[in-house]
N, C-alpha and C positions, 0 to 999 in steps of 0.2 A: 386725155388719159382714159377715156371710156373703154378702151380695149382691155383694160385690167379687169373689168367687171365680170366677164364670164370665166376668167381663168380659175377661180376657186372651184368651179364645177368641172371644167374641162380637164384640168391637170389630174385630179384624182381618178377620173374615168379613164384617161389614157394610161395612168399608172397602174390601174387595175388590169387593163388589157395586157400591159407589158409584163406584170408580175405573173399573170396566168401563162403567158408564153414561155417564161423562164422558170416554170414551176419546179423543174428538176435541178435548179441551181439556187438553193436556199440562201446562201450568203449574198448573192447578187439581188435576190428578191428583197431581202431585208434592206439592202442599201438603197434600192429604188424607192421603196416605201418611205424610208426616212427622208430621202431627198425630196420626194413629191410633197410630203406634208410640211417639210421645212420651207419649201418654195411657196406653198399655200399660205403659211403663216406670214411670210414676207409680203405677199400680195395683199393679204388682209390688213396688215399694218399700213401699207401704202394707201389702201382705200379709206381707212380711218383718217389718215392725214389729209387726203384729198377732199373728204366730205366735212372737214372741220369748219369750213366756211358756211355751211348750212345748205349748199346746193347739192341735191342728189345727183349721182351719175347714172345715166340711163343708156341701155343698149337694146335696140330692136333687132332681135335675132333674124337673120336672113334678109334684113333690109325692109321687112314689111312694117309699115307705120302702125303705131297704136291707133285703135285697139284691135287691128286685124291680126297682128302677129304676136309672137311671144316677146314679152318685155321683161328684162332683168333690171332691177332698181337697187342701187346701193346708196341708201341714205345713212345718216349717222347711226341709227339703231342697228340696221343690218350690218354695217361695217364693224360696229362694236361686237356684235354677236359672232361675226366671222373670226375676229381676232381671238376671242376667248375660246371658241370651239376648236380653232386650229391649234392653239397652244395645248389644250387639254388632250386632243386626239394624238398629237405628237408625243406627249409624255406617256400616254397610255400605250402607244405603239412601242416605245422604247422599253417600257415595263414588260410587255408581252414578249418582246425579243429576248430580254433577260430570262424570262420564265422558260421560253422555248429552248434556249441554249442550256439552261440548267437541267431541264428534264429530257433533253434529247428530242424536243419537239413531239413528245409522245402525247401530251394533252392539248397541244395547239398545232395541228397539222399545217405547216407553212403554206403548202400548195393551195389550200382552201382559205386559210385565214387572211392572208394579205390582200388578195383581190376583193374578198367580201368586205374587209375593213375599209379599203379605199372607196369602194362603191357606197358604203354607209356614209363616209365623209362627203362624197359628192351629193348624196341625197339631202344631207343636213344643209350644206351650203346652198343648194338649189332652193330649198324651202325658205332660207333667209333672204334670198335675192328675188324670189318670185314676184312678178308684178301683176299676175292674174290668178284667179282662184284655181283654174285647172292646172296650171304649172305648179302651184302650191301642192295640189293633190298628187301630181307626178313626183315632186320631191319627197313627199311622205311615202309614196309607194316604192321609190328607189331605196330609201333607207330601211323600210320595213322588209323588203325582199332580202336585203343583205343581213338584216338582223335575224331573220328566220334561220339563216345558215349559222350565224355566229352563236346564237343562243343554244344551239343543239350540238356544238362542236364537242367531240368526245363520245357522243351517242350513248351516254349512260341512260339507264331506265328513268331516273328522276329528271334528267335534262330533257328527254324526249317528252315525258308526261307534262312537265311544267311548260316546256316550249310549245306544246300543243295548245295549252290555255292561252299563252301569249298570242299565238297565231290566230286563234278564233276571235279573241277580243279585238285584235288589230283589224281583222277583216270586217268585223261588225262596225268598227269606227269608220273604216274606209267606205263601207256601204252607205252609212248615214251621211258622210261628207259628200259622196258622189250624188246622192239623192238631193242634198241641199244645193249642190252646184246646178243640177238640172232644173230645179224649181226657180233658182235665182235667174238663170238664163231665160226661162220661160216668162218671168215677170219683168225683166229689164232688157233682154236682148243683147247682153254683154256679160263677160266675166272679167274684163279688165278692171283692176282695183280702182284706178284713178277715175275711170268713167262711172263705175258703180257708186263712187262717193257722191256723185250728183244725182244719179237716177234712183237710188234707193230712197232718197229723201222724199221723192214724189209719191211713193207708195203709201197706201193706208197703214195706219199704226198697227192694226191687227196683223196684216200681212208682214210688216217689218218684224214684229215680235216673233211670228212663226219662223221666219227665215233666220233671224238672229238666234233663236233657241236651238234650231237644228245645227247651226255652226258651233254653238257653245257645247252642245251635246257631243258632237264629233271630236272637237278639240279637247273637251273635258275628259273623254276617255283616254286620249293620247297623253294628256298631262297628268293623269291619275288624280282627278278631282273627285272628292267624295260626293255621292255614293258610287262613283264609277271607278274606284281605285282598288277594289278587292283583289283584282288580278295581279297587281304588282308585287306584293310581298311573297307570293307563291311562285312567281315567274323568274324574278331577277336573281335571287340568292343561289340557285343551283348551277348557274353558268360559271365558266371559268372566271377568275378574278378580273382580268383586263376587260372582258366583255361586260361583266356586271358593273364595273366602274364606269365605263363609257356610257352604258345604257342609263344608269342611275343619274350620272352627272349631266348628261347632255340630252338624251332623247325626250324626256318629259319636258324639258325647257323649249324644245321645238314646238310642242303643243302650246305652251304658255306664250311663246312668241306669236303664234298664229292668233291666239286670243287677243293679245295686245294690238296686233296689226288690224284685225277685222273690227274690233270694238272701237278703235279710235278713228279709223279711216271710213268704215262703212256705216257704223251705228254710233256716232259720237253722242247723240242725244237719245239713244235707244232706251226703251222701257225696261230692259232687263238688268239695269245696274244693281238694283236691290237683290236680284237673284244671285248675281255674282258675289255680293257681300255676304249673303247667307251661306252660299257654298264655301266661301273663304273661311268663315267661322267654323262650319262643320268639318271642313278638311283639316283645319288646325287641331281641333280638339279630339276628334275621333282618331286621327293619325297618331297623335302623341300618346293617347291612352293605349293604343295598340303597341307602341314602342315600349312603354313602361312594363307591359306584360310579357315581353319576350325574354327568352333565355339564350338566344343565339345572336351573335353580334351582327351577322349579315341581315337577318330578319329585322332586328332592332333598327339598323340603319335604313332599311327599306321603309319601315313605318315612319321614321323621322323624315325621310324624303317626301312621303305623302303629306305629312303634317306641314312642312315648310313651304309646300306649294301654296298653302293657304295665305302665307305672307304676301306672295306675289299677287294673288287674286285680290287681296285687301287693297293694294295700291291701284290695281286696275279698276276695281269697283268704285273707288272714290272718284275716278274720272277727273282728277285735278292735276295740274302740273306737278305739284309736290308729291301726290300719290303715285303718279306714273314714274316720276324720277326715282322714288324709293323702290318701286317694283322692279325697274330696270337694274338699279344698283344691286338689289337683292338677287336677281337672276344671275348676274355676273359673279357675285360672291358665292352663290350656292352651287353653280356649275363646278367651280374650282374646289370648294371645300368638300362637297359630297363625293366627287371623284377621288379626292385624296383619301378620304376615310375608307372608301371601298378598296383602294389599293393597299392601304394599311391593314385592312381586314384580311386581304390576301396574304400579306406577310405574316400576320398573326397565325393564320391557318397553316402556313408553311412551317413556321417556327414551333408552334404548339401542337400541330397535327389535327386541330379542330377549331371551330369558332363557337363551340358551346361553352357558355360561361362556367357551368359547374364542373367542367373538365379542364379548365385553365387555372393558372395561378403563378405568381412570382415572375412574370415576364419583365417587369421593370428591372429586376436584378439579373435575370438570365439574358435579356436583350435590351439594354438601356437605350440604344439608338432607336429601336423599334418603339420603345415607350415615348420618345420625343416625337417621332413621326406620327403617332396617334394622338398624343396629348395636345399638341398645338392646334391642329384642325378641329379637335373635339371641343376645345374651349371656344374656338371661333364659331362653330355651329351653335353652341349654347348661348352665344351673344355676350360673352364676358368682355368688359372694356379692357383695352381700347381696340379690340379686334374689329374687322369689317362687319362681322355678324351683328355686333352691338350697334355700329354706326348705321347699318342698313335698317335695323329694327327701329332705331331712334328716329330715322327719317320718316318711316311709315307711321310711327306713333304720332309724330308732330303733324303729319298730314291728316291723320284721323281726328286729332283734337281740333285742328283748324276747320275741318268739315263741320263738326258740331252736331251731326245727326245722331239719332238714337242708335242706329245700326253701327255707325262709326265708333261711337263710344263703347258699344258692346264688343266690337272687334279690338279696340285698344285694350280692354280688359282681357279678352281672350288671348291676345298676343303676348301679354305679360305672363299669364298663366302657362301658356305653351312654352315660352322661353324657360321658365322655372322647371317645368317638367322635362324639358330637353336636357337641362343641366343635371337633373336627377338621373335620367336614363344613362347619359354619358358617364356621370360619376359612378354609377353602378358598374358599368363596363370596366372602368379604370380600377375600381376597388377589387372586383372579382378576378379579372384577368391579369392585372399588372401588379397591384399593390399587396394583395393578400399572399399568404404563404402557399407554396405549391401544394396541390392536393396529392394524395397517394397515386403514384403512377405517372404524375405529370412530368417529373424529371426524366423518367425513362422515355417517355414519348418525345419530349423535346430533344433529348440526346439522339434518339433514333432519326429525327428529322434533320439533324445536322445543325451545328451552332453558327455557321457562317451563312448569311443570307446573300443571294446573288447581287453583285454590285450594281448591275443595271437596274434591277428591281428597286433597290434601295435608293439609287441615285435619281431615278425618275420620280419616285415618291417624294424625295427630298426637294426636288425642283418644284413640285406642286405645293409642298408645304411652304417653301419660300415665296412662291407666287401668291398664295393665299394670305400669308402674313404681310407681304408687301402691299396688299390692297389697303392696309391701314395707313401706310406711308403716303400712298397716292390717293387717299380717299377724297381730299379736296378737289383735285383736278378731275377725278372720276365722277364725283357728284356734279361737277360743272358740265361734263360731257352728257351725263344722263338727264340733267335738267334741260339742257339745250335740245336733246333728243325728244324729251317729253313735250316741250313747247312746240317743236316741229310736228309732232304727232297730232296734237290738239288743233294746230292751225290748218293742217291738211293742204293748204294752198301751195306751198313749195313742192310737195310731192306731185300733186296733180299738174302743176305748171311744168315741172321737169319732164313728166311723161309725155305731154303733148307739145313740148317746145318746138318740135320739128313742124308742127302744123300751124304755129303762130305766124301771123302776117309779118 
């Protein structure tokens, strides 16, 4: 069944080409996009089931054996990320279709949007399946090229300005990553991840630290790790709601995924573990303090996005099975919840005419369904029991306590404080935008925007709310999957053996 492995990359690329060819037939374009992403989700689920036994599926593109050719590898972690990303991108696509139909496609030009969106999806899936550093770089460049188009759709002055910041920062990250790739190839003679797992161990510690630091710097920018995160709150909120949602929920996690993959496979005993833990603590605290200070919902959510990247780095830095399992679980949780909250913010803006807190009020009475769509994922993000946010944080806290180191205990304390401040920030949004009485002029604005929200936008947001809430129900099996994935990551042998299986005697 290895023929399934490249399909999550091939299908969106073919779909992008087809939607570009039929750009003058928007209804057909929408149908093709939905069918392609639905098929991608189906293939991702099949890959997750096929990797449940612990054996990665490997494809050597063009028949060139590893390490000469391009290798695509679907192990348990990659398959899990494919499932979550496919589900999220499908829901966001349906949301954007609903927005386009309601607005007459004025703010989301279909001829540009659908091909770029499918190319973005192909870049994400290629990054998850990449078996060598250069193909990982190609995956990043594919998704970034598409994101440059998506973030500036509408061509308003603010979108062009903030999109320019995003482009410059992304190009800087790519340059650092490409430089690291060149240095790694010069030092080892290969870029294949499985082969690098053996060759990097033979390098001097100082050289390993330098190479590891460059990769962490490149991926840290992409993942919005402090102090490399200042660009995100200024870039994401100005884009249209679906674009902001998929960027916030998914793109930063591709950077986190790259950190997990390289840290465990290439530098399992690397000397930068303490650097990762310090970065995790700073990302948590600085991000959530920025969120508390915001008066706009989308900027507030952007800062919480930065803050909660720190939880994932916490688990990665512990470098234990429990820590990695907690980090992977939290990545899955956060992709879904953060995307849901940004979609809900788009509905708030549509219903209230703004996302500025001091210009909103009374939405719980005016739009009770919208209140539910925001309230449930907000509680989940804050880590209120029994939601998955609480379970993921609990797993990370237990891993930190089990580690017992000074930095681990400091991060345990920082995680608790960050969670409480997240609850405060989210509670403030609920109180001002939903619970308080409408301010002067609010009723007129909401009436002018229309009392009925588009069904496709509400339905797709509701689907993600149910998916995020459902993580609580399947938390046990999901933790079992993430624990097995973490064990495989730390072992490394199954991955290396699968890649070079064709060369075995």
